[in-house]
Short mmCIF file of the C-alpha atoms (twelve columns), coordinates in Angstrom:
data_MODEL
# 
_entry.id   MODEL 
# 
loop_
_atom_site.group_PDB 
_atom_site.id 
_atom_site.type_symbol 
_atom_site.label_atom_id 
_atom_site.label_alt_id 
_atom_site.label_comp_id 
_atom_site.label_asym_id 
_atom_site.label_seq_id 
_atom_site.Cartn_x 
_atom_site.Cartn_y 
_atom_site.Cartn_z 
_atom_site.pdbx_PDB_model_num 
ATOM 1   C CA . MET A 1   55.776 -61.885  6.033  1 
ATOM 2   C CA . ALA A 2   51.707 -61.695  6.302  1 
ATOM 3   C CA . SER A 3   49.129 -62.649  3.485  1 
ATOM 4   C CA . ILE A 4   45.332 -62.103  3.396  1 
ATOM 5   C CA . GLU A 5   42.883 -64.228  1.748  1 
ATOM 6   C CA . LYS A 6   39.319 -62.911  1.417  1 
ATOM 7   C CA . ARG A 7   36.540 -65.704  1.398  1 
ATOM 8   C CA . VAL A 8   33.039 -65.761  0.781  1 
ATOM 9   C CA . SER A 9   30.683 -68.500  2.367  1 
ATOM 10  C CA . LYS A 10  27.928 -70.253  0.563  1 
ATOM 11  C CA . ASP A 11  25.529 -67.894  2.546  1 
ATOM 12  C CA . GLY A 12  27.263 -64.939  1.592  1 
ATOM 13  C CA . LYS A 13  28.989 -64.156  4.687  1 
ATOM 14  C CA . THR A 14  32.651 -62.768  4.286  1 
ATOM 15  C CA . SER A 15  35.658 -63.892  6.240  1 
ATOM 16  C CA . TYR A 16  39.517 -62.783  5.838  1 
ATOM 17  C CA . ARG A 17  41.920 -65.708  6.527  1 
ATOM 18  C CA . VAL A 18  45.321 -64.421  7.595  1 
ATOM 19  C CA . LYS A 19  48.651 -66.199  7.498  1 
ATOM 20  C CA . VAL A 20  51.742 -65.093  8.984  1 
ATOM 21  C CA . ARG A 21  55.165 -66.496  8.095  1 
ATOM 22  C CA . VAL A 22  58.359 -65.522  9.855  1 
ATOM 23  C CA . ARG A 23  61.843 -67.201  9.685  1 
ATOM 24  C CA . GLY A 24  62.395 -69.624  12.781 1 
ATOM 25  C CA . PHE A 25  58.635 -69.728  13.634 1 
ATOM 26  C CA . PRO A 26  55.929 -71.948  12.700 1 
ATOM 27  C CA . PRO A 27  53.249 -70.543  10.625 1 
ATOM 28  C CA . GLU A 28  50.457 -69.051  12.340 1 
ATOM 29  C CA . SER A 29  46.881 -68.384  10.920 1 
ATOM 30  C CA . GLY A 30  43.638 -66.689  12.115 1 
ATOM 31  C CA . THR A 31  40.250 -65.938  10.818 1 
ATOM 32  C CA . PHE A 32  38.234 -62.469  11.165 1 
ATOM 33  C CA . GLU A 33  35.096 -61.150  9.714  1 
ATOM 34  C CA . ARG A 34  36.455 -57.684  9.332  1 
ATOM 35  C CA . MET A 35  39.555 -56.632  7.259  1 
ATOM 36  C CA . SER A 36  40.645 -53.942  9.730  1 
ATOM 37  C CA . ASP A 37  40.698 -56.748  12.519 1 
ATOM 38  C CA . ALA A 38  42.779 -59.301  10.285 1 
ATOM 39  C CA . LYS A 39  45.694 -56.656  9.004  1 
ATOM 40  C CA . ARG A 40  45.746 -55.248  12.708 1 
ATOM 41  C CA . TRP A 41  46.366 -59.137  13.869 1 
ATOM 42  C CA . ALA A 42  48.873 -59.833  11.511 1 
ATOM 43  C CA . ALA A 43  50.906 -56.977  12.275 1 
ATOM 44  C CA . ASP A 44  50.767 -57.747  16.086 1 
ATOM 45  C CA . THR A 45  51.502 -61.228  15.382 1 
ATOM 46  C CA . GLU A 46  54.567 -60.508  12.910 1 
ATOM 47  C CA . SER A 47  55.826 -57.757  15.091 1 
ATOM 48  C CA . ALA A 48  55.852 -60.175  18.313 1 
ATOM 49  C CA . MET A 49  57.197 -62.928  16.769 1 
ATOM 50  C CA . LYS A 50  60.544 -60.973  15.290 1 
ATOM 51  C CA . ALA A 51  60.554 -59.657  19.010 1 
ATOM 52  C CA . GLY A 52  60.693 -62.825  20.649 1 
ATOM 53  C CA . ARG A 53  57.294 -62.115  22.407 1 
ATOM 54  C CA . TYR A 54  54.994 -64.382  20.491 1 
ATOM 55  C CA . PHE A 55  53.584 -67.583  22.050 1 
ATOM 56  C CA . GLY A 56  51.335 -69.275  19.812 1 
ATOM 57  C CA . ALA A 57  52.931 -72.555  21.100 1 
ATOM 58  C CA . SER A 58  50.597 -72.412  23.829 1 
ATOM 59  C CA . LYS A 59  47.665 -72.981  21.604 1 
ATOM 60  C CA . ARG A 60  49.564 -75.970  20.077 1 
ATOM 61  C CA . HIS A 61  50.711 -77.986  23.112 1 
ATOM 62  C CA . THR A 62  48.621 -79.571  25.693 1 
ATOM 63  C CA . PHE A 63  49.439 -79.784  29.504 1 
ATOM 64  C CA . LYS A 64  49.803 -83.494  29.077 1 
ATOM 65  C CA . GLU A 65  52.654 -82.836  26.452 1 
ATOM 66  C CA . LEU A 66  54.309 -80.276  28.938 1 
ATOM 67  C CA . CYS A 67  54.110 -82.940  31.820 1 
ATOM 68  C CA . GLU A 68  55.932 -85.644  29.551 1 
ATOM 69  C CA . GLU A 69  58.725 -83.190  28.662 1 
ATOM 70  C CA . TYR A 70  58.889 -81.961  32.530 1 
ATOM 71  C CA . GLU A 71  59.276 -85.191  33.927 1 
ATOM 72  C CA . LYS A 72  62.245 -86.172  31.490 1 
ATOM 73  C CA . HIS A 73  63.991 -82.780  33.207 1 
ATOM 74  C CA . ALA A 74  63.029 -83.546  36.688 1 
ATOM 75  C CA . ALA A 75  63.557 -87.371  36.742 1 
ATOM 76  C CA . THR A 76  67.028 -86.303  38.394 1 
ATOM 77  C CA . LEU A 77  65.590 -84.183  41.124 1 
ATOM 78  C CA . ARG A 78  65.617 -85.978  44.744 1 
ATOM 79  C CA . SER A 79  61.994 -84.804  44.900 1 
ATOM 80  C CA . PHE A 80  60.769 -86.604  41.830 1 
ATOM 81  C CA . ASP A 81  58.574 -89.180  43.372 1 
ATOM 82  C CA . ASP A 82  56.454 -86.373  45.161 1 
ATOM 83  C CA . ARG A 83  56.670 -84.245  42.076 1 
ATOM 84  C CA . GLN A 84  55.332 -87.081  39.944 1 
ATOM 85  C CA . ARG A 85  52.656 -87.756  42.438 1 
ATOM 86  C CA . HIS A 86  51.317 -83.882  42.198 1 
ATOM 87  C CA . LEU A 87  51.705 -83.938  38.376 1 
ATOM 88  C CA . GLU A 88  49.494 -86.928  38.038 1 
ATOM 89  C CA . ARG A 89  46.867 -84.851  39.810 1 
ATOM 90  C CA . TRP A 90  47.227 -82.117  37.730 1 
ATOM 91  C CA . ARG A 91  47.411 -84.012  34.507 1 
ATOM 92  C CA . SER A 92  43.894 -85.462  35.650 1 
ATOM 93  C CA . GLU A 93  42.597 -82.124  35.432 1 
ATOM 94  C CA . PHE A 94  44.197 -80.335  32.724 1 
ATOM 95  C CA . GLY A 95  45.595 -83.383  30.744 1 
ATOM 96  C CA . PRO A 96  44.150 -82.949  27.256 1 
ATOM 97  C CA . ASP A 97  43.631 -78.912  27.553 1 
ATOM 98  C CA . LEU A 98  45.788 -76.482  25.584 1 
ATOM 99  C CA . LEU A 99  48.386 -74.608  27.741 1 
ATOM 100 C CA . SER A 100 46.603 -71.531  27.016 1 
ATOM 101 C CA . ASP A 101 43.576 -72.597  28.800 1 
ATOM 102 C CA . ASN A 102 45.538 -72.958  32.272 1 
ATOM 103 C CA . THR A 103 44.548 -69.646  33.404 1 
ATOM 104 C CA . PRO A 104 44.873 -68.647  37.301 1 
ATOM 105 C CA . GLN A 105 41.100 -68.933  37.457 1 
ATOM 106 C CA . ARG A 106 41.001 -72.483  36.730 1 
ATOM 107 C CA . ILE A 107 44.198 -73.145  38.950 1 
ATOM 108 C CA . MET A 108 42.396 -71.486  41.782 1 
ATOM 109 C CA . LYS A 109 39.107 -73.755  41.428 1 
ATOM 110 C CA . VAL A 110 41.567 -76.629  41.474 1 
ATOM 111 C CA . ARG A 111 43.239 -75.356  44.481 1 
ATOM 112 C CA . GLU A 112 39.941 -74.981  46.204 1 
ATOM 113 C CA . LYS A 113 39.080 -78.595  45.236 1 
ATOM 114 C CA . LEU A 114 42.387 -79.882  46.694 1 
ATOM 115 C CA . LEU A 115 41.715 -78.032  50.007 1 
ATOM 116 C CA . ALA A 116 38.346 -79.710  50.346 1 
ATOM 117 C CA . GLU A 117 39.214 -83.069  49.712 1 
ATOM 118 C CA . PRO A 118 39.662 -85.770  52.707 1 
ATOM 119 C CA . THR A 119 42.806 -87.495  52.376 1 
ATOM 120 C CA . ARG A 120 43.868 -89.221  55.758 1 
ATOM 121 C CA . TYR A 121 42.431 -90.496  59.082 1 
ATOM 122 C CA . THR A 122 43.116 -87.950  61.976 1 
ATOM 123 C CA . THR A 123 44.069 -90.522  64.359 1 
ATOM 124 C CA . ARG A 124 45.761 -93.541  64.388 1 
ATOM 125 C CA . ALA A 125 44.418 -97.017  64.227 1 
ATOM 126 C CA . THR A 126 43.604 -98.865  67.369 1 
ATOM 127 C CA . GLY A 127 43.405 -102.430 65.769 1 
ATOM 128 C CA . ASN A 128 39.588 -102.570 67.077 1 
ATOM 129 C CA . PRO A 129 37.731 -102.996 63.871 1 
ATOM 130 C CA . GLU A 130 34.425 -101.447 64.990 1 
ATOM 131 C CA . ALA A 131 36.589 -98.223  66.535 1 
ATOM 132 C CA . ASP A 132 38.635 -97.968  63.519 1 
ATOM 133 C CA . ALA A 133 35.802 -97.946  61.193 1 
ATOM 134 C CA . LYS A 134 34.391 -94.771  62.882 1 
ATOM 135 C CA . ARG A 135 37.681 -92.907  62.595 1 
ATOM 136 C CA . GLU A 136 37.232 -89.468  60.820 1 
ATOM 137 C CA . MET A 137 39.292 -88.262  57.945 1 
ATOM 138 C CA . GLY A 138 40.992 -85.215  57.609 1 
ATOM 139 C CA . LYS A 139 41.142 -82.427  54.924 1 
ATOM 140 C CA . ARG A 140 44.491 -81.754  52.883 1 
ATOM 141 C CA . SER A 141 46.221 -79.111  54.886 1 
ATOM 142 C CA . GLY A 142 47.215 -75.734  52.985 1 
ATOM 143 C CA . ALA A 143 50.796 -76.631  53.243 1 
ATOM 144 C CA . ALA A 144 50.304 -79.572  51.374 1 
ATOM 145 C CA . VAL A 145 48.246 -77.675  48.681 1 
ATOM 146 C CA . ASN A 146 51.085 -75.196  48.320 1 
ATOM 147 C CA . ARG A 147 52.983 -78.209  47.448 1 
ATOM 148 C CA . TYR A 148 50.849 -78.929  44.695 1 
ATOM 149 C CA . LEU A 149 50.944 -75.755  43.327 1 
ATOM 150 C CA . ALA A 150 54.646 -75.594  43.442 1 
ATOM 151 C CA . THR A 151 55.126 -78.491  41.314 1 
ATOM 152 C CA . LEU A 152 52.585 -77.259  38.955 1 
ATOM 153 C CA . SER A 153 54.618 -73.760  38.981 1 
ATOM 154 C CA . ALA A 154 57.850 -75.739  38.029 1 
ATOM 155 C CA . ALA A 155 56.359 -77.490  35.160 1 
ATOM 156 C CA . LEU A 156 54.682 -74.026  33.867 1 
ATOM 157 C CA . ALA A 157 58.080 -72.360  34.351 1 
ATOM 158 C CA . TYR A 158 59.850 -74.953  32.326 1 
ATOM 159 C CA . ALA A 159 57.085 -74.335  29.650 1 
ATOM 160 C CA . VAL A 160 58.239 -70.457  29.662 1 
ATOM 161 C CA . LYS A 161 61.843 -71.345  29.858 1 
ATOM 162 C CA . PRO A 162 63.689 -73.281  28.253 1 
ATOM 163 C CA . LEU A 163 60.557 -74.580  26.160 1 
ATOM 164 C CA . GLY A 164 59.224 -71.057  25.071 1 
ATOM 165 C CA . TRP A 165 55.785 -72.692  25.090 1 
ATOM 166 C CA . LEU A 166 54.533 -70.049  27.211 1 
ATOM 167 C CA . GLU A 167 54.619 -66.194  27.943 1 
ATOM 168 C CA . SER A 168 54.484 -66.299  31.535 1 
ATOM 169 C CA . ASN A 169 53.374 -68.499  34.423 1 
ATOM 170 C CA . PRO A 170 49.701 -68.479  35.414 1 
ATOM 171 C CA . VAL A 171 50.543 -69.827  39.024 1 
ATOM 172 C CA . GLU A 172 52.152 -66.509  39.894 1 
ATOM 173 C CA . LYS A 173 48.950 -65.105  39.924 1 
ATOM 174 C CA . VAL A 174 47.297 -67.621  42.110 1 
ATOM 175 C CA . THR A 175 47.318 -66.839  46.014 1 
ATOM 176 C CA . LYS A 176 48.839 -69.606  48.074 1 
ATOM 177 C CA . SER A 177 47.391 -71.000  51.063 1 
ATOM 178 C CA . LYS A 178 48.424 -69.477  54.487 1 
ATOM 179 C CA . GLU A 179 50.720 -72.136  56.344 1 
ATOM 180 C CA . PRO A 180 50.925 -72.168  60.071 1 
ATOM 181 C CA . PRO A 181 54.276 -71.423  61.779 1 
ATOM 182 C CA . GLY A 182 56.776 -74.160  61.263 1 
ATOM 183 C CA . ARG A 183 56.098 -76.869  63.900 1 
ATOM 184 C CA . VAL A 184 58.276 -77.476  66.773 1 
ATOM 185 C CA . ARG A 185 57.270 -80.663  68.587 1 
ATOM 186 C CA . PHE A 186 60.362 -82.201  70.578 1 
ATOM 187 C CA . LEU A 187 60.489 -84.845  73.294 1 
ATOM 188 C CA . SER A 188 60.677 -84.174  76.697 1 
ATOM 189 C CA . ASP A 189 63.558 -85.958  78.780 1 
ATOM 190 C CA . ASP A 190 60.566 -88.435  79.906 1 
ATOM 191 C CA . GLU A 191 58.991 -89.032  76.379 1 
ATOM 192 C CA . ARG A 192 62.513 -89.766  75.201 1 
ATOM 193 C CA . THR A 193 63.526 -92.384  77.960 1 
ATOM 194 C CA . ARG A 194 60.056 -93.934  77.301 1 
ATOM 195 C CA . LEU A 195 60.852 -94.071  73.249 1 
ATOM 196 C CA . LEU A 196 64.224 -95.266  73.746 1 
ATOM 197 C CA . GLU A 197 63.109 -98.123  75.752 1 
ATOM 198 C CA . ALA A 198 60.107 -98.975  73.205 1 
ATOM 199 C CA . CYS A 199 62.231 -99.003  70.498 1 
ATOM 200 C CA . ARG A 200 65.197 -100.858 71.709 1 
ATOM 201 C CA . PRO A 201 63.892 -104.389 70.971 1 
ATOM 202 C CA . HIS A 202 63.892 -103.846 67.425 1 
ATOM 203 C CA . ALA A 203 67.367 -103.288 66.425 1 
ATOM 204 C CA . ASP A 204 66.983 -101.296 63.134 1 
ATOM 205 C CA . LEU A 205 64.400 -99.258  64.798 1 
ATOM 206 C CA . TYR A 206 66.652 -98.168  67.571 1 
ATOM 207 C CA . LEU A 207 69.864 -97.469  65.498 1 
ATOM 208 C CA . ALA A 208 67.654 -95.193  63.431 1 
ATOM 209 C CA . LEU A 209 66.382 -93.413  66.333 1 
ATOM 210 C CA . VAL A 210 69.717 -93.127  68.046 1 
ATOM 211 C CA . LEU A 211 71.137 -91.722  64.773 1 
ATOM 212 C CA . SER A 212 68.394 -89.200  64.189 1 
ATOM 213 C CA . LEU A 213 68.472 -87.799  67.718 1 
ATOM 214 C CA . THR A 214 72.251 -87.480  67.961 1 
ATOM 215 C CA . THR A 215 72.573 -85.940  64.348 1 
ATOM 216 C CA . GLY A 216 69.677 -84.103  63.644 1 
ATOM 217 C CA . GLY A 217 69.294 -86.060  59.971 1 
ATOM 218 C CA . ARG A 218 66.475 -86.156  57.867 1 
ATOM 219 C CA . GLN A 219 64.763 -89.826  57.785 1 
ATOM 220 C CA . SER A 220 65.600 -90.091  54.167 1 
ATOM 221 C CA . GLU A 221 69.291 -89.282  55.106 1 
ATOM 222 C CA . ILE A 222 69.592 -91.806  57.891 1 
ATOM 223 C CA . MET A 223 67.638 -94.473  56.326 1 
ATOM 224 C CA . GLY A 224 69.528 -93.914  52.851 1 
ATOM 225 C CA . LEU A 225 72.907 -94.354  54.840 1 
ATOM 226 C CA . THR A 226 75.674 -96.575  53.114 1 
ATOM 227 C CA . TRP A 227 78.828 -97.696  54.544 1 
ATOM 228 C CA . ALA A 228 81.211 -95.527  52.565 1 
ATOM 229 C CA . GLN A 229 79.830 -92.697  54.246 1 
ATOM 230 C CA . VAL A 230 80.915 -93.864  57.900 1 
ATOM 231 C CA . ASP A 231 84.169 -92.670  58.984 1 
ATOM 232 C CA . PHE A 232 85.009 -94.591  62.371 1 
ATOM 233 C CA . GLY A 233 88.454 -92.926  62.580 1 
ATOM 234 C CA . ARG A 234 87.018 -89.339  62.164 1 
ATOM 235 C CA . LYS A 235 83.530 -90.364  63.988 1 
ATOM 236 C CA . THR A 236 81.350 -88.808  61.313 1 
ATOM 237 C CA . LEU A 237 78.914 -89.452  58.471 1 
ATOM 238 C CA . THR A 238 79.106 -87.572  55.137 1 
ATOM 239 C CA . LEU A 239 76.093 -86.987  53.385 1 
ATOM 240 C CA . ILE A 240 76.668 -86.126  49.639 1 
ATOM 241 C CA . GLU A 241 73.385 -85.954  48.158 1 
ATOM 242 C CA . THR A 242 70.982 -83.885  50.507 1 
ATOM 243 C CA . LYS A 243 68.006 -81.901  50.083 1 
ATOM 244 C CA . ASN A 244 69.621 -78.935  49.157 1 
ATOM 245 C CA . GLY A 245 72.371 -80.411  47.396 1 
ATOM 246 C CA . ASP A 246 75.165 -79.355  49.678 1 
ATOM 247 C CA . ARG A 247 77.740 -81.968  51.177 1 
ATOM 248 C CA . ARG A 248 77.324 -82.029  54.905 1 
ATOM 249 C CA . THR A 249 79.300 -83.680  57.826 1 
ATOM 250 C CA . LEU A 250 77.551 -85.334  61.088 1 
ATOM 251 C CA . PRO A 251 78.672 -86.201  64.302 1 
ATOM 252 C CA . LEU A 252 79.205 -89.976  64.879 1 
ATOM 253 C CA . VAL A 253 78.866 -90.213  68.871 1 
ATOM 254 C CA . GLY A 254 78.028 -92.308  71.796 1 
ATOM 255 C CA . GLU A 255 75.770 -95.041  71.260 1 
ATOM 256 C CA . ALA A 256 75.498 -94.335  67.991 1 
ATOM 257 C CA . PHE A 257 78.646 -94.810  67.203 1 
ATOM 258 C CA . THR A 258 79.055 -97.992  69.450 1 
ATOM 259 C CA . LEU A 259 75.915 -99.614  67.753 1 
ATOM 260 C CA . LEU A 260 77.058 -99.102  64.061 1 
ATOM 261 C CA . GLN A 261 80.331 -99.895  64.700 1 
ATOM 262 C CA . ALA A 262 79.200 -103.198 66.033 1 
ATOM 263 C CA . ARG A 263 76.855 -103.656 63.233 1 
ATOM 264 C CA . SER A 264 79.900 -102.912 60.571 1 
ATOM 265 C CA . LYS A 265 81.431 -106.076 62.058 1 
ATOM 266 C CA . VAL A 266 78.768 -108.592 61.001 1 
ATOM 267 C CA . ARG A 267 77.458 -106.637 58.034 1 
ATOM 268 C CA . SER A 268 77.574 -108.507 54.466 1 
ATOM 269 C CA . LEU A 269 80.303 -107.429 52.195 1 
ATOM 270 C CA . LYS A 270 77.473 -107.773 49.381 1 
ATOM 271 C CA . GLU A 271 75.678 -104.954 50.627 1 
ATOM 272 C CA . ASN A 272 76.417 -101.632 51.051 1 
ATOM 273 C CA . ARG A 273 73.634 -99.969  52.806 1 
ATOM 274 C CA . VAL A 274 73.494 -99.619  56.568 1 
ATOM 275 C CA . PHE A 275 69.662 -100.183 56.840 1 
ATOM 276 C CA . VAL A 276 68.941 -103.372 54.073 1 
ATOM 277 C CA . PRO A 277 65.364 -103.269 52.728 1 
ATOM 278 C CA . VAL A 278 64.510 -107.153 53.526 1 
ATOM 279 C CA . LYS A 279 61.428 -108.401 51.704 1 
ATOM 280 C CA . GLU A 280 58.991 -110.581 53.235 1 
ATOM 281 C CA . ASP A 281 56.217 -112.259 51.617 1 
ATOM 282 C CA . GLY A 282 57.176 -110.385 48.462 1 
ATOM 283 C CA . LYS A 283 56.896 -106.837 49.913 1 
ATOM 284 C CA . ARG A 284 59.641 -104.675 51.092 1 
ATOM 285 C CA . ARG A 285 59.778 -104.388 55.024 1 
ATOM 286 C CA . SER A 286 59.356 -100.924 56.653 1 
ATOM 287 C CA . LEU A 287 59.948 -99.791  59.892 1 
ATOM 288 C CA . ARG A 288 56.717 -98.105  59.771 1 
ATOM 289 C CA . GLU A 289 54.494 -100.517 61.711 1 
ATOM 290 C CA . ALA A 290 57.388 -101.020 64.302 1 
ATOM 291 C CA . TRP A 291 57.399 -97.145  64.878 1 
ATOM 292 C CA . GLU A 292 53.787 -96.554  65.387 1 
ATOM 293 C CA . ARG A 293 54.016 -99.588  67.936 1 
ATOM 294 C CA . ALA A 294 56.742 -97.872  69.690 1 
ATOM 295 C CA . LEU A 295 54.920 -94.602  69.827 1 
ATOM 296 C CA . SER A 296 51.884 -96.403  71.156 1 
ATOM 297 C CA . THR A 297 53.908 -98.093  73.905 1 
ATOM 298 C CA . ALA A 298 55.716 -95.231  74.871 1 
ATOM 299 C CA . GLU A 299 52.196 -93.245  74.915 1 
ATOM 300 C CA . ILE A 300 53.561 -90.515  72.961 1 
ATOM 301 C CA . GLU A 301 50.916 -88.566  71.180 1 
ATOM 302 C CA . ASN A 302 51.197 -85.916  68.101 1 
ATOM 303 C CA . PHE A 303 54.673 -87.089  67.088 1 
ATOM 304 C CA . HIS A 304 56.367 -87.599  63.721 1 
ATOM 305 C CA . TRP A 305 59.669 -88.953  62.574 1 
ATOM 306 C CA . HIS A 306 60.570 -85.309  61.412 1 
ATOM 307 C CA . ASP A 307 60.203 -84.022  64.805 1 
ATOM 308 C CA . LEU A 308 63.363 -86.370  65.863 1 
ATOM 309 C CA . ARG A 309 64.847 -83.655  63.804 1 
ATOM 310 C CA . HIS A 310 63.298 -81.161  65.887 1 
ATOM 311 C CA . THR A 311 64.197 -82.876  68.975 1 
ATOM 312 C CA . ALA A 312 67.901 -82.802  67.960 1 
ATOM 313 C CA . ALA A 313 67.589 -78.874  67.076 1 
ATOM 314 C CA . SER A 314 65.731 -77.961  70.291 1 
ATOM 315 C CA . TYR A 315 68.446 -79.807  72.626 1 
ATOM 316 C CA . LEU A 316 71.210 -78.218  70.645 1 
ATOM 317 C CA . VAL A 317 69.868 -74.658  71.014 1 
ATOM 318 C CA . MET A 318 69.006 -75.430  74.680 1 
ATOM 319 C CA . SER A 319 72.989 -76.601  75.488 1 
ATOM 320 C CA . GLY A 320 73.983 -73.280  74.284 1 
ATOM 321 C CA . VAL A 321 74.906 -73.921  70.620 1 
ATOM 322 C CA . SER A 322 74.480 -70.890  68.453 1 
ATOM 323 C CA . LEU A 323 71.608 -70.827  65.624 1 
ATOM 324 C CA . VAL A 324 74.465 -70.551  62.927 1 
ATOM 325 C CA . GLU A 325 76.015 -73.970  64.002 1 
ATOM 326 C CA . VAL A 326 72.610 -75.511  64.318 1 
ATOM 327 C CA . ALA A 327 71.737 -74.352  60.795 1 
ATOM 328 C CA . LYS A 328 75.203 -76.023  59.692 1 
ATOM 329 C CA . ILE A 329 74.426 -79.358  61.210 1 
ATOM 330 C CA . LEU A 330 70.830 -79.584  60.037 1 
ATOM 331 C CA . GLY A 331 71.803 -78.181  56.506 1 
ATOM 332 C CA . HIS A 332 69.947 -75.089  56.448 1 
ATOM 333 C CA . ARG A 333 71.310 -72.514  53.948 1 
ATOM 334 C CA . THR A 334 69.738 -69.593  56.008 1 
ATOM 335 C CA . LEU A 335 68.977 -68.884  59.659 1 
ATOM 336 C CA . ALA A 336 65.006 -68.416  59.072 1 
ATOM 337 C CA . MET A 337 64.432 -72.098  59.118 1 
ATOM 338 C CA . VAL A 338 66.241 -72.350  62.539 1 
ATOM 339 C CA . ALA A 339 64.724 -69.103  64.235 1 
ATOM 340 C CA . ARG A 340 62.013 -71.030  65.255 1 
ATOM 341 C CA . TYR A 341 64.377 -72.512  68.072 1 
ATOM 342 C CA . ALA A 342 65.491 -69.123  69.184 1 
ATOM 343 C CA . HIS A 343 62.788 -68.838  71.943 1 
ATOM 344 C CA . LEU A 344 64.552 -72.109  73.697 1 
ATOM 345 C CA . ALA A 345 67.900 -70.129  74.044 1 
ATOM 346 C CA . ASP A 346 66.778 -67.275  76.371 1 
ATOM 347 C CA . GLU A 347 68.978 -68.534  79.077 1 
ATOM 348 C CA . HIS A 348 71.933 -68.528  76.802 1 
ATOM 349 C CA . ILE A 349 71.108 -65.380  75.552 1 
ATOM 350 C CA . VAL A 350 70.768 -63.757  78.754 1 
ATOM 351 C CA . ALA A 351 74.356 -64.990  79.559 1 
ATOM 352 C CA . THR A 352 75.587 -63.790  76.488 1 
ATOM 353 C CA . GLY A 353 74.241 -60.156  76.951 1 
ATOM 354 C CA . GLU A 354 75.754 -60.414  80.552 1 
ATOM 355 C CA . LYS A 355 79.379 -61.140  79.191 1 
ATOM 356 C CA . LEU A 356 78.776 -58.098  76.793 1 
ATOM 357 C CA . ALA A 357 77.878 -56.054  79.773 1 
ATOM 358 C CA . ALA A 358 81.066 -57.026  81.928 1 
ATOM 359 C CA . ARG A 359 83.042 -56.295  78.744 1 
ATOM 360 C CA . LEU A 360 81.905 -52.955  78.390 1 
ATOM 361 C CA . GLY A 361 82.321 -52.109  82.063 1 
ATOM 362 C CA . VAL A 362 78.735 -51.717  82.675 1 
ATOM 363 C CA . ALA A 363 77.734 -54.777  84.541 1 
# 
């Protein structure tokens, strides 16, 4: 139900104060200079409320409030740390502003700002202070900015449903940055030999490397392994909490099996993790420095830990394993993610075609 109150200010100006009350909604009000505008707004607002299409909440809630609500919802997600970091940046841009102010245009301006910001050095540190001081900073990639937009979109989608604070998600109208084709960097036979030798002196690093190469597991999956996931009898590793939420089984073979079995015989019964996070000088020990040193010793350039996963996938394809099986091992739900390795299987594809021709009698 709407009510309209005529008001006259001290300087003689007339205005019309509208109040709309509909059961199940907080009261809404507005002030207009003309009676016709006041009646029209009252009728439209009341109609939208009754039809479930009115989102006056976007003018009552701030982006900061949404972040607080969304973080409660996203706290159990595996990607929560990254999302929280992204949200902190968006909060610095939009924090005190009303949700109704988060227009596609404003979001696009922040997107351009993110793309223009230098974030990391383009080359590794050499250990020479004078040379390292001259290293150039590279700008944030389009793919990285798209991850920021994805987090913002997830938060605003939460405002649409289930909070009902927004009618639509403004990020849906924002153009994403074009991303390069999926990276396929894998170790050559010579590089693999050099890297294994460089990592061998460091027990934890060598074991993690061999496990990554023989299973294709993600870094978080390998470094987060627990002894409960290891089945020496079946020679398998069982991943329960994966990136896409699906349970997955990995093979435990060769040197990976031998090394892990040897470690199991001397492990502490108080610790269930395979890679125990030891603290030194009050700081948690990381394999990053050892990994960087090994890459430098092996003289391997343009290589990241995740590329070990690419290496495992590439070697599987080149060994004649089908893309369907590779996707199953890597934990991809679709073949789109492993299609990048298809060109590595040319010889296998030709051999399959020859079998088909022979079966059809046209070889």
